[in-house]
Every structure is written in C-alpha cells, then in structure tokens.
N, C-alpha and C positions, 0 to 999 in steps of 0.2 A: 503494501500500500506508498502509495507515494505521502511524504511529509504534510501538502499542505493539506489532507485529507483525513491527515488520521487527526491534525489540530483543533483541523474544526470538526470533528466530529466530539471529539474532546472538552468541547467551549464548552458544549451544551452537556444535559446528557441527553444519550440518542442510542431509541433503540434498530435493532437490526430481525427485520423480519425472514428469516430468510431458512433454506432446509443444514445452516452449517449447522452445529453442535452447541446448546450455547462458550461453553469454555472456552470455542474459536472465536464467539463474539467476543467473550470480552479482550480476548489478545488482540485485538484490534484494536482496539480502544472504547467501545461501546458500551453502554450500559448493562445493557442485558440482552439478551437474546431468544429471539422468540418462531412460534413454528406459524403462527399461524395474524394475524392481519388484526383478528379478533382477543387473542388475549395481548396484543402488543396494546390495541386500542383501551380498553375493559385499565391494562394496568395503569397507566399513563391516567385515565378519568380516575382513578384509585388516589392518584400521589397528588394531582394536580384539582382534580375537582370536576364536578357538572360544567363546567362553564372553560371547558383548560382550553389552548389553544394547541393543534396539533397539526404537523406539516410532514406532508406528506414528498416523500423525491422517489418520482417515479420513474423505469429509464425513459427516452427520447421518445421511442415507434409506442413508449404503454407495452399492456403486459396486462399478458388473461386474467382477470379476477376467480381465481379456481373457486370451487365451491368452499372449500374450507376456510378463503379465508375473507368471505364477506362478512361485513362487518350487520349484523343480527342489529 
C-alpha cells in the first residue's frame, strides 16, 4: 500500500469491507475489517449514533451490490 493511502486511512477511523481477514485489515491500518457493508454500517451507527455521517469509497466503475452487502 502506498504511504499516502495508509496515511489517509490512519487519519480517520476507517473500516474495510472485504473478503480479507479482519487481522489483515488491521495490519493495513484500518480500524476494523468486515465481511459486509451491513456489519460495517451497524458498527459505525453504534459508535457514532443515528445521525452519523458515513462516507463510502467505491471503485470508479462501480461494483455489484451482492445480497449480503445490502444495508437493511
């Protein structure tokens, strides 16, 4: 990972939604790793409350929103 990316990740509490293990996410500087957007969003709401502002950084070309990643 480029230094500029890691520095940006470490300046904010950043969650990773990925198939990577949570331990690997931590080793790359993320606050936590999750298997689904629903899990990550739920944790963000628990930490920040119902009025929390959440930013999603998705690939430029978009990505398929698989059923297990849909937020309820």
